[in-house]
N, C-alpha and C positions, 0 to 999 in steps of 0.2 A: 738297684745293683741288678741284679736278675732277670726285674721284667725292663731294663736296659738293651741288656745283651738282647733278647729276644725280639723286642724292636729292632735293632740292629740287623739280627739276619732275617726278619720279614721285608725291609727295605730292602737289603743285597738281592732278598729272592726276587722281588719285588720288579728289581731295576734291570736284571740279570733275563728277568721271562719279557719287558718290556721290548730291551734289546734283542733278542732273538726273536717278537713279533715285528720290529721293525725291517732285522737283515730278512727273514722269511720274506715279508711282501715287495722288500728293494729288489729279492734276487726271485718273484714269481715266476718271471719267464725261463730264469732258469731252471726251478724246481719242477715245472712243468705245471703251472698251476694257474687256475684263469681267473681274475678277480670279476665276479658278474655285474654287471651295472646293475644300480639302484631302481627301482621301478620308477617308470615314467610317470609322469603324472598323467598323460590320457590314455596308459591301460587302466585307472581306477575313473577319470574323467568324460571321455569322449567316448569309452569303449565299455563304459557300466552298462549291465547288458540288464536293467531291471527296468529300465525305460527307454522309451523310441526317443531318442535324438531331433533336434531342429536344425537344420543346414537351409538357410534362405540365400542364394546368389542374387547378387546385386549387379546389373549391367546393364550399361547406359540402350545398348542395339542387342537385344536378345535374339529377335528374329533375325538380324543377320550374322547372330553368331550363330543360328543353325542354320543357315543357308552355305556359310563358308566352311562350317565345321569338321569336314570328313577328311579334310588334310591332315588332321590330328595337331594342329599347331596352337602351340600355349598363346594366350592373348590374356590381359591381364585384367581383372577384376576385385569386389570385393567381396566376401563372404560372411554371414554371421550366421556362428554356433552356438548352440544351447545361449543366446544373448548375446553372448561376447565375438564384435568383430574383427575382422582382419581383412586389412587394404593391401591392394597392390601384391596380389597372388594371383599365379597362375595358374589357368583354367583350360582346359583341352576335355575333347572327346576322347573315350577308351574303347580300345578293341581292333578286332581286325575283321575277323568273322562276324561275330558278333556284331557289330557296326553297320555291313551290311544288310543282317538278320533284319536288324531293325528297319532299316532302308526296305528292306524288300516287305515289309509290314506294314508300310502307308502310316510310321510314328515316327515321331520324333523325341524319344522318351529313352535319348541315350547315355548310355554310361559314362561317367567324368571322371578326371583326376583334378585335385588341387593341387601344387604344391605349392609348400608357402614359403619355400626360402629359392623360389625364381627369381625373381627381381631383385630380393633383399637377402642376401647371403647371413646366415644364421637364424634367421626368421622360422617357427615354427609354431603350431598350436601346440599348446600343454605342452612340449617336446617331441610333436612330430611334424617329420619332413615332407611327409607324402600321402593322403588318403585317397583313396579310391571309393567311388560311387557308383556300385555295379545297380544296374535297371531291374534286373531277377529276369533277365529274358529267357523263356524256352522254360520258365519253371513255375507251373499254378501253384505248387506248395509255399515257392517263398522261403523255403526252409534248406535245399539242398546245400549252396554254399555254406549256410551259417553251420550247420550239422555238422557238415564235414570236417572246416577248422574247429569246431570245437571236440571234435572224437579225436582230431590227431594233435592237439594242444593237449589234451586231458593224458593220453599215448603216451606223450615225453616228445615230441617231435614239435621243432620250431616251428609253429605255423603264425601264421598273421592272426591279429585279434581282431574281433568285428561285433560290430551292433545293428541294430537298425535306424533308422533316420528317415523322417519324413520331409524332402526336398517340400521348399517354396521358390518362384522364379519373381523377386521384385514383388512377393510379398503375396504373390497367389500360388495355389496350391499346384503343386507339381507330381508330386505322387511318392510312395515309399519304396529306400531303396537301402541296398544292405553298404551300412560304411566299412570300410575293408582296410586296414593298416597297410601301409604299400611298403614291401621288401624294398628298403634298401636303408641308409647309414641308420636310423634311428631301431628300426626291427633288426639292425645287424649287432648295435649295441645292447638292446634289452635280450638279445638269446643269447647271442659271446660274448657280452664285454667288448670292453675300449679298442681292445689291441684282435679285432676279429679280422678273418679270411679275405677271400674273393668272392665276389657272386658275380655270377653270369645267370641270364634269361636262353639258353639257348632256341633258335628262333631263326626265320627267315620270312619274309614279305612275300618271297615268288612260291611258298609252301602255301602260303594264305589265299594267294590269290588264283592257288589250282581250285579249294575249297570253292572260293567264292565260283570260279566258274563253274564247278562241279554243281552247285545249287537247283539242281532241276531233281523229276523223278528219274530213280534206275530206269536203267533198260529189265527186260525182263531176264533175270539170271545175271545182273550186273551187282555182283557185290562183290566185298575185296574177302580172297578164301586163299586157301594154303598155310594157314597160319595156324594155332594150336587150340584156338578157337575161333570161326569164321564171325564174319561180323553180318548183320542182316540191314538189309534196307537204305546201305550206306553207297552212294554212287561209285559206280566202277572207276573211281579215278586212280593209277597206279601211284606209291609213294613217290614224291621230289627226288629226281636225280642229285646225289650229290651231298645227301642228308645224312650221310654215317656217322659223321660227328654229332647232329642233333640226337643218333640213338644210341652216342657215347661211347660207341665202337673206336678201336685203337686203328687209325686209318693212317699214322705216317710221324714221324718225327720234326716234321717244320709245322710252324706254328700256322700258318698256310694252311696246310690241311683241314682247319678247323676254321673256316669262318662264321658258321654259324653260331659257334659258340664263343668266339676272342670278340668279334664285332658286335655282340652282343652284352658286351661286359659291363655293370653296373656297379662297379666299382674301378677305379684306377691299378691297370694291370699293367706290370712290368715283364720283360721278358723271362723273369727269372719264375714269376707267378706262370706264363705260361710255360715254361717248360718243367713244372714241378706238374701242372694239370695233366700235361702230354704222359708224363711219366707212369702219373695214377690211371692212366687209361690204357695205357700198355701193361701196366700189373693187373689190371683187370681182364685182360684180353688171357693174358699167359695164366690165367687162374692163380693168381695172387691177391684173393680177394681181402684177407686181414691185412695188405698192405696198403690197400688202395680204396677202400671206403671205412666210414664210420662205422662199424657192422652193425653195433646197436641202434643209433639213431635210424638207419636205412631199414633196417629190418620191421621195425616201430612204424615207419614210413608205409611200408606196402604190406604191413598186414590189414590196414585199416585201409588205403586204396584200394586192396583186393576186397574189402568188404563190401564198400560203396560201389562197384560197381562204372567205374568212369573210364569208358573206351576212348574218350576225348582226352587224348596223357600220354606221357611217355608209353606207355603198354599198348596204347592200340597204334594204329597204322603212322600216326600222323607226328607220334612222338615228339609233342611240345606239351603246354602248359604246364611247367613245370620251373621252377628255378635250383639252381645248379649252386653248390655250397662247397667251399673247396680250401681247407686248412692246414696247413705243415703235410701236404701230403696227402690227405685222407679227403672222402667226395660226401656229399652228403645231399639228400634230396626234400626240400622246402615247397609245399602243397601250396598250388593255383589254382585257381577256374573250374569247378566242379559244379557249374550251373547245370549240366548234360551228366551227371555222375547217377549212379540209382537206374541204371537201361536207358537214359533219356538221349545216346548216340545213336536213334536210326535202330535200337533195338525193339521188335514187337512181341515177341516168345515170350513172354514173362518168366513163363519154366527155365529156361536157356539163362535167361539175368539171375533168378532165385540161385540157379545151384550151378550160376558162374566159378568156374574149379577151383580150387585155391591155391593149387602145385603146381599150376598150370596160368599163372592172372596175366595173360596177354592175348589178344586179341587178334586176326587177323596178319596175323605173323608167328614166325618159329621165336623161340623161346631165346637162341640165339643170336638171335639177332637185336638182342637188348639187353646186354650184359650186368648191367645196371641192377636188374633186377634175376636174370637165369641163375648167377653164383650160387643165392640162397638155395638153389635146388638140388647142386653139384655136388652140395658136401653134408653130408646126413648129420652132422653135428648142427651148421646153422639152419636145416630144414627143421628139425626139433624146437630150435630156439625160436624159430618164426611161429611154428602151430602152439609151443609156450607162450607165446605172447597174445599170438592172436584168442586161444581159447581163453587169458589172461582178459580182452578186450572186450569177448562175448559176456564172461560173467561180470563183470561191471557195469555193462551196458544194457544187458537184457536178462537176466538171469536178479540183477539187482534192481531192473526196472530204471535205471538212469534215465534211457532213452524214452521213454513213454512219459517220463515227468517232465524231461528237456522239452520236448515236443510241445506239450500237455503247456507249459507255463509260456512258451514263443508264442502260440496260437491264442493263449488268452492275453498277451500283451499287444500283439498287431493286428488280432483281428479285425476291431473298429478302423483301423487306420487301411487295411487292405480295402473294408467299403468305404472308406470316402478316398480310395486312390482313385483320382482322375485319368491318369495314364494307363493303367494296368493293361496286362495282356491278356489277361482271364476275367472272369464275372464271380462276383464272391461265392455264388454256388459253386464252378468250377475251386477254385479255393478251397473252400470245403472238403469237395472230392477226392483234388489232389492227395491233401494233407491224410484221409483214410487212406488212401492207395499209398500214400508213402509210407506208413504204420504198417499197411498188412504184406508188402513187401520187406520193409527189415525183419518184421518177425517169422516171415518165410525163409528169408534170406538166412536169420539168425539158424534157424532150425537145419536149413540144409550143412553152412559151415560145420556146426555144433559134430553133426554123423557125417561129416567129412574128415573132419579132424578124428573123431574116435573111428574111423575106418568102416561105418555103416553104410557110409555115400563114398562113390569113387571119387576122389579128389584130380583127377589128369583130365582133360579134353576126352584122350585116348576110352581110355578107361570109361568114361561117361556113356562115350558112344557105344562102347561095347556091352554094356548094362544100363538102358537108359529106365528099367522098372523101377529103378533103387532110388531114381531121385524125387523130390519132393515136389508132390503136385500144386502147380500154383493156382487152379482152381477157375477162378473168375477175373481176377486180376487182369487188368487193363494197365499197361505201363503209360498210354497215351495220359491216362488221369493226369500222370504227373508232371506234364507237360513234356517237350525234348525236340531235338531236331525234329522230328517232321513237319514243325510249324513253318517253316523256315525255309524247306528247303521244295518247296509246290507238292509234300505230300499233303492232300487233304486232310486238319487234323477234325476230331469231332466236335460239332457243337459251338465252336468258336465264333465268339462276335465278329463283328467289322473290325478291320484294324483299328488298335485306340493310339490315337497319339494325341488325348489330350482334347482341348476347347477349339473349335472354329479357329482353323489359319493358323493352327500350332503343328 
């Protein structure tokens, strides 16, 4: 009898707990909870980083595709990924200035996009809707994007997954690429759950065209200047007029004031979504960052972004190469396109890159022109949190030698494929030299950032200019060894082989 009473109580308690659980899940939105999506199959499948994957592009008229691919229109084809066939998928080249860069090198080694659901709604590769295949142009190390996305994700930033893949075309070797998760619906579900917010990729074709037109050696003294940190060796073309919205500045209350954002929406956007984003930008410009941004996510993004010195980004003159995510009126940054990181965007002074100031992390522009980052340094509490996150990043990646181990594992994995790569933009010897330069750069960069956070080294551009003797000496480090923009803007790179484009006729 006594046992029966206890069993009854246990059953009743269990039923109550179950009911409360159901109610909590049912009212998740009301309670402010977000149910994260289960890890998709592609996270441990296609993006298993312990091996180099295989991607075979099957297309009847590959030569014809290459001749007309610059218009970036999707065409149907089949692809075989790790032995599994996907028929009738959308396929096109990828890039803007990078596409022009490949053409200028006399190569046909383009970056590509595969859109699995382009012709058949709901079709995917292990749950992935879009796959980007990066050609690793301007990167002799093969590791820049790979490392940056890895560091971002490790720091808690919503970053795309990536892995190495060896491409073949109709069974013939084409080259070693970086496979990158497309930042679209599957990415949003993986990072933010089923009820994710709005996604944008601010940009303008006009801005890209201006850089294409600028692809010539800079005139003497013709570099961007006037900002917190001047840019070196970059053609003297001013930022495009009307690009203030790309800089995430508040321009006005009308959606038409933000064409470079709303014309590049990656999700279906309603007038309510537009008003919410505009309101966030207005608050940001008015010093109300706590109400306008996802504070922790953005601080983590800019800590890693500062370390890797990518001036071809939001913090540079072009203010591009990022995704903007908005949910419930708060903004966050999603990293994209780091092939010109580690000083590759025209920098020639290794010491300047190694010692890039962590508290004025913009180049060629004034801090106030980049409100999405400047708010961190306008409030002592935010700056302190940024320093704390930055310090934890250094501890994990350099004091604990995670960086060295990650690079060593990647090089061991891809080395044979780099050697075999018939369309690569550098020799195998230059790949090895580039990796050594990357390791040296990051070691010195970590030393400088550690000194800046501790107060031993000035942490702003103005203070560094006033006391350059305290900066870390970059020694014989040559940034060009890692590859960079000079390979494709008319500045003769050192020791590069003739332009690679694969076999004759390709």
